[in-house]
FILUMTOR-733376 format. One record per atom (N, C-alpha, C, O): residue number from 1; residue in one letter; atom name; x, y, z. Coordinates in Angstrom, 1 decimal, decimal comma, m for minus. Each point is the difference from the previous one (the first is absolute). Example, Ala and Ser with C-alpha at 12.3 -4.5 7.8 and 13.67 -1.06 7.14 Angstrom:
2
+-----+---+----+--------+--------+--------+
|   k | r |  a |     c1 |     c2 |     c3 |
+-----+---+----+--------+--------+--------+
|   1 | A |  N |   13,2 |   m5,7 |    7,8 |
|   1 | A | CA |   m0,9 |    1,2 |    0,0 |
|   1 | A |  C |    0,9 |    1,2 |    0,0 |
|   1 | A |  O |    1,0 |    0,0 |    0,7 |
|   2 | S |  N |   m1,4 |    1,1 |   m1,4 |
|   2 | S | CA |    0,9 |    1,1 |    0,0 |
|   2 | S |  C |   m0,8 |    1,1 |    0,8 |
|   2 | S |  O |    0,5 |    1,1 |    0,1 |
+-----+---+----+--------+--------+--------+
//
This chain:
91
+-----+---+----+--------+--------+--------+
|   k | r |  a |     c1 |     c2 |     c3 |
+-----+---+----+--------+--------+--------+
|   1 | X |  N |   m7,8 |  m92,5 |  122,9 |
|   1 | X | CA |    0,1 |   m1,1 |   m0,9 |
|   1 | X |  C |    1,5 |   m0,5 |    0,1 |
|   1 | X |  O |    0,9 |    0,8 |    0,1 |
|   2 | X |  N |   m0,7 |   m2,1 |   m0,1 |
|   2 | X | CA |    1,3 |   m0,5 |    0,0 |
|   2 | X |  C |    0,7 |    0,2 |   m1,3 |
|   2 | X |  O |   m0,7 |    0,2 |   m1,0 |
|   3 | X |  N |    2,0 |   m0,1 |    1,0 |
|   3 | X | CA |    0,7 |    0,2 |   m1,3 |
|   3 | X |  C |    0,1 |   m1,3 |   m0,7 |
|   3 | X |  O |    0,5 |   m1,0 |    0,5 |
|   4 | X |  N |   m0,9 |    1,1 |   m1,8 |
|   4 | X | CA |    0,1 |   m1,2 |   m0,9 |
|   4 | X |  C |    0,9 |    0,4 |   m1,1 |
|   4 | X |  O |   m0,2 |    1,1 |   m0,6 |
|   5 | X |  N |    1,1 |   m1,9 |    0,2 |
|   5 | X | CA |    0,9 |    0,2 |   m1,1 |
|   5 | X |  C |    0,0 |   m1,2 |   m0,9 |
|   5 | X |  O |    0,1 |   m1,1 |    0,4 |
|   6 | X |  N |   m0,3 |    1,4 |   m1,7 |
|   6 | X | CA |   m0,1 |   m1,1 |   m1,0 |
|   6 | X |  C |    1,4 |   m0,6 |   m0,3 |
|   6 | X |  O |    1,0 |    0,6 |    0,5 |
|   7 | X |  N |   m0,9 |   m1,7 |   m1,2 |
|   7 | X | CA |    1,2 |   m0,6 |   m0,3 |
|   7 | X |  C |    1,0 |    0,9 |   m0,7 |
|   7 | X |  O |    1,2 |   m0,1 |    0,1 |
|   8 | X |  N |   m1,7 |    1,0 |   m0,9 |
|   8 | X | CA |    0,9 |    0,9 |   m0,8 |
|   8 | X |  C |    0,3 |    1,3 |    0,8 |
|   8 | X |  O |    0,6 |    0,9 |   m0,5 |
|   9 | X |  N |   m1,0 |   m0,8 |    1,8 |
|   9 | X | CA |    0,3 |    1,1 |    0,8 |
|   9 | X |  C |   m1,0 |    1,1 |    0,1 |
|   9 | X |  O |    0,3 |    1,0 |    0,7 |
|  10 | X |  N |   m1,4 |   m1,1 |   m1,4 |
|  10 | X | CA |   m1,0 |    1,1 |    0,0 |
|  10 | X |  C |   m0,8 |   m0,1 |    1,3 |
|  10 | X |  O |   m0,4 |   m1,0 |    0,5 |
|  11 | X |  N |    0,3 |    2,2 |    0,1 |
|  11 | X | CA |   m0,7 |    0,1 |    1,3 |
|  11 | X |  C |   m1,5 |    0,2 |   m0,4 |
|  11 | X |  O |   m0,4 |    0,8 |   m0,8 |
|  12 | X |  N |   m0,4 |   m1,7 |    1,4 |
|  12 | X | CA |   m1,5 |    0,0 |   m0,2 |
|  12 | X |  C |   m0,6 |    1,1 |    0,9 |
|  12 | X |  O |    0,2 |    0,0 |    1,2 |
|  13 | X |  N |   m0,9 |    0,9 |   m1,9 |
|  13 | X | CA |   m0,6 |    1,1 |    0,8 |
|  13 | X |  C |   m1,5 |   m0,2 |    0,1 |
|  13 | X |  O |   m0,6 |   m0,9 |   m0,7 |
|  14 | X |  N |    0,0 |    1,7 |    1,6 |
|  14 | X | CA |   m1,5 |   m0,1 |    0,2 |
|  14 | X |  C |   m0,7 |    0,4 |   m1,3 |
|  14 | X |  O |   m1,0 |   m0,6 |   m0,4 |
|  15 | X |  N |    1,6 |    1,5 |   m0,4 |
|  15 | X | CA |   m0,6 |    0,4 |   m1,3 |
|  15 | X |  C |    0,0 |   m1,1 |   m0,9 |
|  15 | X |  O |   m1,0 |   m0,2 |   m0,8 |
|  16 | X |  N |    2,1 |   m0,6 |    0,7 |
|  16 | X | CA |    0,1 |   m1,1 |   m0,9 |
|  16 | X |  C |   m1,1 |   m1,0 |    0,4 |
|  16 | X |  O |   m0,7 |   m0,6 |   m0,9 |
|  17 | X |  N |    0,5 |    0,3 |    2,2 |
|  17 | X | CA |   m1,0 |   m1,0 |    0,4 |
|  17 | X |  C |   m1,4 |    0,5 |   m0,3 |
|  17 | X |  O |   m0,8 |   m0,8 |   m0,5 |
|  18 | X |  N |    0,6 |    2,1 |    0,6 |
|  18 | X | CA |   m1,3 |    0,6 |   m0,3 |
|  18 | X |  C |   m0,3 |   m0,2 |   m1,5 |
|  18 | X |  O |   m1,1 |   m0,3 |   m0,5 |
|  19 | X |  N |    2,2 |    0,6 |   m0,4 |
|  19 | X | CA |   m0,2 |   m0,2 |   m1,4 |
|  19 | X |  C |   m0,3 |   m1,5 |   m0,4 |
|  19 | X |  O |   m0,8 |   m0,2 |   m0,8 |
|  20 | X |  N |    1,5 |   m0,7 |    1,5 |
|  20 | X | CA |   m0,2 |   m1,4 |   m0,3 |
|  20 | X |  C |   m1,4 |   m0,4 |    0,4 |
|  20 | X |  O |   m0,7 |   m0,8 |   m0,7 |
|  21 | X |  N |    0,2 |    1,3 |    1,8 |
|  21 | X | CA |   m1,4 |   m0,3 |    0,4 |
|  21 | X |  C |   m1,0 |    0,5 |   m1,0 |
|  21 | X |  O |   m0,9 |   m0,7 |   m0,3 |
|  22 | X |  N |    1,2 |    1,9 |   m0,2 |
|  22 | X | CA |   m0,9 |    0,6 |   m1,0 |
|  22 | X |  C |    0,0 |   m0,8 |   m1,3 |
|  22 | X |  O |   m1,1 |   m0,3 |   m0,5 |
|  23 | X |  N |    2,3 |   m0,1 |    0,1 |
|  23 | X | CA |    0,1 |   m0,8 |   m1,2 |
|  23 | X |  C |   m0,7 |   m1,4 |    0,2 |
|  23 | X |  O |   m0,7 |   m0,5 |   m0,9 |
|  24 | X |  N |    0,8 |   m0,1 |    2,1 |
|  24 | X | CA |   m0,6 |   m1,3 |    0,2 |
|  24 | X |  C |   m1,5 |    0,2 |    0,0 |
|  24 | X |  O |   m0,8 |   m0,8 |   m0,5 |
|  25 | X |  N |    0,3 |    1,9 |    1,1 |
|  25 | X | CA |   m1,5 |    0,2 |    0,0 |
|  25 | X |  C |   m0,5 |    0,2 |   m1,4 |
|  25 | X |  O |   m1,2 |   m0,2 |   m0,2 |
|  26 | X |  N |    2,0 |    0,7 |   m0,7 |
|  26 | X | CA |   m0,5 |    0,2 |   m1,4 |
|  26 | X |  C |    0,4 |   m1,1 |   m0,9 |
|  26 | X |  O |    0,1 |    0,1 |   m1,2 |
|  27 | X |  N |    0,3 |   m1,2 |    1,8 |
|  27 | X | CA |    0,4 |   m1,3 |   m0,7 |
|  27 | X |  C |    1,2 |    0,3 |   m0,9 |
|  27 | X |  O |    0,1 |   m0,6 |   m1,1 |
|  28 | X |  N |    0,8 |    1,5 |    1,5 |
|  28 | X | CA |    1,2 |    0,2 |   m0,7 |
|  28 | X |  C |   m0,2 |    0,5 |   m1,4 |
|  28 | X |  O |    0,8 |   m0,3 |   m0,9 |
|  29 | X |  N |   m1,8 |    1,1 |    0,6 |
|  29 | X | CA |   m0,3 |    0,5 |   m1,3 |
|  29 | X |  C |    1,1 |    1,0 |   m0,3 |
|  29 | X |  O |    0,5 |    0,8 |    0,8 |
|  30 | X |  N |    0,0 |   m0,9 |   m2,1 |
|  30 | X | CA |    1,1 |    0,8 |   m0,4 |
|  30 | X |  C |    1,4 |   m0,5 |    0,4 |
|  30 | X |  O |    1,0 |    0,7 |   m0,2 |
|  31 | X |  N |   m1,0 |   m1,8 |    0,9 |
|  31 | X | CA |    1,3 |   m0,5 |    0,4 |
|  31 | X |  C |    0,8 |   m0,5 |   m1,2 |
|  31 | X |  O |   m0,6 |   m0,6 |   m0,9 |
|  32 | X |  N |    1,9 |    0,7 |    0,9 |
|  32 | X | CA |    0,8 |   m0,5 |   m1,1 |
|  32 | X |  C |    0,1 |   m1,6 |    0,0 |
|  32 | X |  O |    0,4 |   m0,6 |   m0,9 |
|  33 | X |  N |   m0,9 |    0,0 |    2,0 |
|  33 | X | CA |    0,0 |   m1,4 |    0,1 |
|  33 | X |  C |   m1,5 |   m0,5 |   m0,1 |
|  33 | X |  O |   m0,8 |    0,5 |    0,7 |
|  34 | X |  N |    0,6 |   m1,5 |   m1,6 |
|  34 | X | CA |   m1,4 |   m0,5 |   m0,1 |
|  34 | X |  C |   m0,2 |   m0,9 |    1,2 |
|  34 | X |  O |    0,7 |   m1,0 |    0,2 |
|  35 | X |  N |   m1,8 |    1,3 |    0,5 |
|  35 | X | CA |   m0,4 |   m0,8 |    1,2 |
|  35 | X |  C |   m1,2 |   m0,8 |   m0,4 |
|  35 | X |  O |   m1,0 |    0,5 |   m0,5 |
|  36 | X |  N |    1,1 |   m1,9 |    0,6 |
|  36 | X | CA |   m1,2 |   m0,8 |   m0,4 |
|  36 | X |  C |   m0,5 |   m0,6 |    1,3 |
|  36 | X |  O |    0,7 |   m0,6 |    0,8 |
|  37 | X |  N |   m2,0 |    0,8 |   m0,5 |
|  37 | X | CA |   m0,6 |   m0,6 |    1,2 |
|  37 | X |  C |    0,0 |   m1,6 |   m0,1 |
|  37 | X |  O |    0,0 |   m0,6 |   m1,1 |
|  38 | X |  N |    0,2 |    0,1 |    2,3 |
|  38 | X | CA |    0,1 |   m1,5 |    0,1 |
|  38 | X |  C |   m1,2 |   m0,4 |    0,9 |
|  38 | X |  O |   m0,2 |    0,5 |    1,1 |
|  39 | X |  N |   m0,5 |   m1,5 |   m1,5 |
|  39 | X | CA |   m1,1 |   m0,5 |    0,8 |
|  39 | X |  C |    0,6 |   m0,8 |    1,2 |
|  39 | X |  O |    0,8 |   m0,9 |   m0,2 |
|  40 | X |  N |   m1,3 |    1,2 |    1,4 |
|  40 | X | CA |    0,5 |   m0,8 |    1,1 |
|  40 | X |  C |    1,4 |    0,4 |    0,4 |
|  40 | X |  O |    0,6 |    0,9 |   m0,6 |
|  41 | X |  N |   m0,1 |   m1,5 |    1,6 |
|  41 | X | CA |    1,4 |    0,2 |    0,5 |
|  41 | X |  C |    0,7 |   m1,3 |   m0,2 |
|  41 | X |  O |   m0,6 |   m1,0 |    0,3 |
|  42 | X |  N |    1,9 |    1,0 |   m0,7 |
|  42 | X | CA |    0,7 |   m1,2 |   m0,3 |
|  42 | X |  C |    0,0 |   m1,0 |    1,2 |
|  42 | X |  O |    0,1 |   m1,2 |   m0,2 |
|  43 | X |  N |   m0,1 |    1,7 |    1,4 |
|  43 | X | CA |    0,1 |   m0,9 |    1,2 |
|  43 | X |  C |   m1,4 |   m0,5 |    0,4 |
|  43 | X |  O |    0,0 |   m0,8 |    0,9 |
|  44 | X |  N |   m1,0 |    1,2 |   m1,5 |
|  44 | X | CA |   m1,3 |   m0,5 |    0,4 |
|  44 | X |  C |   m0,4 |   m1,2 |   m0,9 |
|  44 | X |  O |    0,6 |   m0,2 |   m1,1 |
|  45 | X |  N |   m1,5 |   m0,6 |    1,6 |
|  45 | X | CA |   m0,4 |   m1,2 |   m0,7 |
|  45 | X |  C |   m0,9 |    0,3 |   m1,2 |
|  45 | X |  O |   m1,2 |   m0,4 |    0,0 |
|  46 | X |  N |    1,7 |    1,2 |   m1,0 |
|  46 | X | CA |   m0,9 |    0,3 |   m1,1 |
|  46 | X |  C |    0,2 |   m1,0 |   m1,1 |
|  46 | X |  O |   m0,8 |   m0,1 |   m1,0 |
|  47 | X |  N |    1,8 |   m0,8 |    1,1 |
|  47 | X | CA |    0,2 |   m1,1 |   m0,9 |
|  47 | X |  C |    0,3 |   m1,3 |    0,7 |
|  47 | X |  O |    0,4 |    0,1 |    1,2 |
|  48 | X |  N |   m0,6 |   m1,2 |   m1,8 |
|  48 | X | CA |    0,3 |   m1,2 |    0,7 |
|  48 | X |  C |    1,5 |   m0,1 |    0,5 |
|  48 | X |  O |    0,9 |    0,5 |   m0,7 |
|  49 | X |  N |   m0,8 |   m1,0 |    1,9 |
|  49 | X | CA |    1,4 |   m0,1 |    0,6 |
|  49 | X |  C |    0,4 |   m1,4 |    0,1 |
|  49 | X |  O |   m0,8 |   m0,9 |    0,3 |
|  50 | X |  N |    2,1 |    0,7 |   m0,5 |
|  50 | X | CA |    0,5 |   m1,4 |    0,2 |
|  50 | X |  C |    1,2 |    0,1 |    0,9 |
|  50 | X |  O |    0,7 |    1,0 |    0,1 |
|  51 | X |  N |   m0,5 |   m2,1 |    0,7 |
|  51 | X | CA |    1,2 |    0,0 |    0,9 |
|  51 | X |  C |    1,3 |    0,1 |   m0,8 |
|  51 | X |  O |    0,1 |   m0,6 |   m1,0 |
|  52 | X |  N |    0,9 |    1,3 |    1,6 |
|  52 | X | CA |    1,3 |    0,1 |   m0,6 |
|  52 | X |  C |    1,0 |   m0,4 |    1,1 |
|  52 | X |  O |   m0,3 |    0,0 |    1,2 |
|  53 | X |  N |    1,5 |   m0,5 |   m1,7 |
|  53 | X | CA |    1,0 |   m0,3 |    1,0 |
|  53 | X |  C |    1,2 |    0,9 |   m0,2 |
|  53 | X |  O |    0,5 |    0,2 |   m1,1 |
|  54 | X |  N |   m0,1 |    0,3 |    2,2 |
|  54 | X | CA |    1,3 |    0,8 |    0,0 |
|  54 | X |  C |    0,9 |   m0,5 |    1,2 |
|  54 | X |  O |   m0,5 |   m0,6 |    0,9 |
|  55 | X |  N |    1,7 |    0,8 |   m1,0 |
|  55 | X | CA |    1,0 |   m0,4 |    1,0 |
|  55 | X |  C |    0,5 |    1,2 |    0,7 |
|  55 | X |  O |    0,5 |    1,0 |   m0,6 |
|  56 | X |  N |   m0,6 |   m1,0 |    1,9 |
|  56 | X | CA |    0,4 |    1,1 |    0,9 |
|  56 | X |  C |    0,8 |   m0,5 |    1,2 |
|  56 | X |  O |   m0,3 |   m1,1 |    0,5 |
|  57 | X |  N |    1,3 |    1,8 |   m0,1 |
|  57 | X | CA |    0,7 |   m0,4 |    1,3 |
|  57 | X |  C |   m1,0 |    0,2 |    1,1 |
|  57 | X |  O |   m0,9 |    0,9 |    0,0 |
|  58 | X |  N |    1,1 |   m1,6 |    1,1 |
|  58 | X | CA |   m0,9 |    0,1 |    1,2 |
|  58 | X |  C |    0,0 |    1,4 |    0,5 |
|  58 | X |  O |   m1,1 |    0,4 |    0,5 |
|  59 | X |  N |    2,2 |    0,3 |   m0,5 |
|  59 | X | CA |    0,1 |    1,3 |    0,6 |
|  59 | X |  C |   m1,0 |    1,0 |   m0,8 |
|  59 | X |  O |   m0,6 |    0,8 |    0,6 |
|  60 | X |  N |    0,6 |   m0,9 |   m1,9 |
|  60 | X | CA |   m0,8 |    0,8 |   m0,9 |
|  60 | X |  C |   m1,5 |   m0,4 |    0,2 |
|  60 | X |  O |   m0,9 |    0,9 |    0,1 |
|  61 | X |  N |    0,6 |   m2,2 |    0,0 |
|  61 | X | CA |   m1,3 |   m0,5 |    0,2 |
|  61 | X |  C |   m0,6 |    0,6 |    1,3 |
|  61 | X |  O |   m1,2 |    0,4 |    0,1 |
|  62 | X |  N |    2,0 |   m0,4 |    1,0 |
|  62 | X | CA |   m0,4 |    0,5 |    1,3 |
|  62 | X |  C |   m0,4 |    1,5 |   m0,1 |
|  62 | X |  O |   m0,9 |    0,4 |    0,6 |
|  63 | X |  N |    1,7 |    0,4 |   m1,4 |
|  63 | X | CA |   m0,4 |    1,4 |   m0,2 |
|  63 | X |  C |   m1,3 |    0,1 |   m0,7 |
|  63 | X |  O |   m0,8 |    0,9 |    0,3 |
|  64 | X |  N |    0,6 |   m1,7 |   m1,3 |
|  64 | X | CA |   m1,3 |    0,1 |   m0,8 |
|  64 | X |  C |   m1,1 |   m0,4 |    0,9 |
|  64 | X |  O |   m1,0 |    0,7 |    0,0 |
|  65 | X |  N |    1,1 |   m1,7 |    0,8 |
|  65 | X | CA |   m1,1 |   m0,4 |    0,9 |
|  65 | X |  C |   m0,3 |    1,1 |    1,0 |
|  65 | X |  O |   m1,1 |    0,3 |    0,3 |
|  66 | X |  N |    2,2 |    0,3 |    0,3 |
|  66 | X | CA |   m0,2 |    1,0 |    1,0 |
|  66 | X |  C |   m0,7 |    1,2 |   m0,6 |
|  66 | X |  O |   m0,8 |    0,6 |    0,6 |
|  67 | X |  N |    1,2 |   m0,2 |   m1,8 |
|  67 | X | CA |   m0,6 |    1,2 |   m0,6 |
|  67 | X |  C |   m1,4 |   m0,2 |   m0,3 |
|  67 | X |  O |   m0,9 |    0,8 |    0,2 |
|  68 | X |  N |    0,5 |   m2,0 |   m0,7 |
|  68 | X | CA |   m1,4 |   m0,4 |   m0,3 |
|  68 | X |  C |   m0,8 |    0,0 |    1,3 |
|  68 | X |  O |   m1,1 |    0,5 |    0,0 |
|  69 | X |  N |    1,7 |   m1,0 |    1,0 |
|  69 | X | CA |   m0,7 |    0,0 |    1,3 |
|  69 | X |  C |   m0,3 |    1,4 |    0,5 |
|  69 | X |  O |   m1,1 |    0,3 |    0,5 |
|  70 | X |  N |    2,1 |    0,6 |   m0,6 |
|  70 | X | CA |   m0,2 |    1,4 |    0,4 |
|  70 | X |  C |   m1,1 |    0,7 |   m0,8 |
|  70 | X |  O |   m0,7 |    0,8 |    0,5 |
|  71 | X |  N |    0,6 |   m1,2 |   m1,8 |
|  71 | X | CA |   m1,0 |    0,6 |   m0,8 |
|  71 | X |  C |   m1,4 |   m0,7 |    0,1 |
|  71 | X |  O |   m1,0 |    0,4 |   m0,5 |
|  72 | X |  N |    1,0 |   m1,5 |    1,3 |
|  72 | X | CA |   m1,2 |   m0,8 |    0,2 |
|  72 | X |  C |   m0,5 |   m0,6 |   m1,3 |
|  72 | X |  O |   m1,3 |    0,1 |   m0,2 |
|  73 | X |  N |    2,2 |   m0,6 |   m0,7 |
|  73 | X | CA |   m0,4 |   m0,6 |   m1,2 |
|  73 | X |  C |    0,8 |   m1,3 |   m0,1 |
|  73 | X |  O |    0,9 |   m0,2 |    0,7 |
|  74 | X |  N |   m1,4 |   m0,7 |   m1,7 |
|  74 | X | CA |    0,8 |   m1,2 |   m0,2 |
|  74 | X |  C |    1,3 |    0,2 |   m0,6 |
|  74 | X |  O |    0,2 |    1,1 |   m0,7 |
|  75 | X |  N |    0,7 |   m2,0 |    0,8 |
|  75 | X | CA |    1,3 |    0,0 |   m0,7 |
|  75 | X |  C |   m0,2 |    0,1 |   m1,5 |
|  75 | X |  O |    0,7 |    0,8 |   m0,7 |
|  76 | X |  N |   m1,7 |   m1,5 |    0,2 |
|  76 | X | CA |   m0,2 |    0,0 |   m1,5 |
|  76 | X |  C |   m0,5 |    1,4 |   m0,4 |
|  76 | X |  O |    0,5 |    0,6 |   m1,0 |
|  77 | X |  N |   m1,4 |    0,0 |    1,8 |
|  77 | X | CA |   m0,5 |    1,4 |   m0,4 |
|  77 | X |  C |    1,1 |    1,0 |    0,1 |
|  77 | X |  O |    0,2 |    0,8 |   m0,9 |
|  78 | X |  N |    0,6 |   m0,9 |    2,0 |
|  78 | X | CA |    1,1 |    0,9 |    0,1 |
|  78 | X |  C |    1,0 |   m0,1 |   m1,2 |
|  78 | X |  O |    0,5 |    1,0 |   m0,5 |
|  79 | X |  N |   m0,2 |   m2,2 |    0,2 |
|  79 | X | CA |    1,0 |   m0,3 |   m1,1 |
|  79 | X |  C |   m0,6 |    0,6 |   m1,3 |
|  79 | X |  O |    0,8 |    0,6 |   m0,8 |
|  80 | X |  N |   m2,1 |   m0,8 |    0,5 |
|  80 | X | CA |   m0,6 |    0,5 |   m1,2 |
|  80 | X |  C |    0,1 |    1,5 |    0,0 |
|  80 | X |  O |    0,3 |    0,6 |   m1,1 |
|  81 | X |  N |   m0,6 |    0,1 |    2,2 |
|  81 | X | CA |    0,1 |    1,4 |    0,1 |
|  81 | X |  C |    1,4 |    0,6 |   m0,3 |
|  81 | X |  O |    0,2 |    0,9 |   m0,7 |
|  82 | X |  N |    0,8 |   m1,5 |    1,4 |
|  82 | X | CA |    1,3 |    0,4 |   m0,2 |
|  82 | X |  C |    0,5 |   m0,2 |   m1,4 |
|  82 | X |  O |    0,7 |    0,9 |   m0,6 |
|  83 | X |  N |   m0,9 |   m2,0 |    0,0 |
|  83 | X | CA |    0,4 |   m0,3 |   m1,4 |
|  83 | X |  C |   m0,7 |    1,0 |   m0,9 |
|  83 | X |  O |    0,6 |    0,6 |   m0,9 |
|  84 | X |  N |   m1,9 |   m0,4 |    1,0 |
|  84 | X | CA |   m0,8 |    0,9 |   m0,8 |
|  84 | X |  C |    0,6 |    1,4 |    0,1 |
|  84 | X |  O |    0,1 |    0,7 |   m1,0 |
|  85 | X |  N |    0,1 |   m0,2 |    2,2 |
|  85 | X | CA |    0,5 |    1,3 |    0,3 |
|  85 | X |  C |    1,4 |    0,2 |   m0,7 |
|  85 | X |  O |    0,2 |    1,0 |   m0,7 |
|  86 | X |  N |    0,7 |   m1,9 |    0,8 |
|  86 | X | CA |    1,3 |    0,1 |   m0,6 |
|  86 | X |  C |   m0,1 |   m0,1 |   m1,5 |
|  86 | X |  O |    0,7 |    0,8 |   m0,7 |
|  87 | X |  N |   m1,5 |   m1,7 |    0,2 |
|  87 | X | CA |    0,0 |   m0,2 |   m1,5 |
|  87 | X |  C |   m0,8 |    1,1 |   m0,7 |
|  87 | X |  O |    0,2 |    0,1 |   m1,2 |
|  88 | X |  N |   m1,1 |    0,6 |    1,9 |
|  88 | X | CA |   m0,8 |    1,0 |   m0,7 |
|  88 | X |  C |    0,6 |    1,4 |    0,3 |
|  88 | X |  O |   m0,6 |    1,0 |   m0,4 |
|  89 | X |  N |    1,6 |   m0,9 |    1,2 |
|  89 | X | CA |    0,6 |    1,3 |    0,3 |
|  89 | X |  C |    0,6 |    0,7 |   m1,2 |
|  89 | X |  O |    0,6 |   m0,7 |   m0,9 |
|  90 | X |  N |   m0,8 |    2,0 |    0,8 |
|  90 | X | CA |    0,6 |    0,7 |   m1,1 |
|  90 | X |  C |    1,5 |    0,2 |    0,2 |
|  90 | X |  O |    0,4 |    0,5 |    1,1 |
|  91 | X |  N |    0,4 |   m0,9 |   m2,0 |
|  91 | X | CA |    1,4 |    0,0 |    0,1 |
|  91 | X |  C |    0,5 |    1,4 |   m0,1 |
|  91 | X |  O |    1,3 |    0,3 |    0,1 |
+-----+---+----+--------+--------+--------+
//
């Protein structure tokens, strides 16, 4: 396994990963954090979508287009996924 270190310097072990997998399989029962299931995924078309406008420099837009192309998805789909991932990440 590659070495993974958290932001606070904790080294992630195989045992920790196994514990997290077990907790996930049991729907985090007994967790100190209340986990509420969410229907659908934020980046999927589970709700009506409207076009939005953002301003980006050409250099950043090129990176977005290239990444979407490598993933073989649309720029819109890629943008939704990246935004949802960042906004729903546990801090």
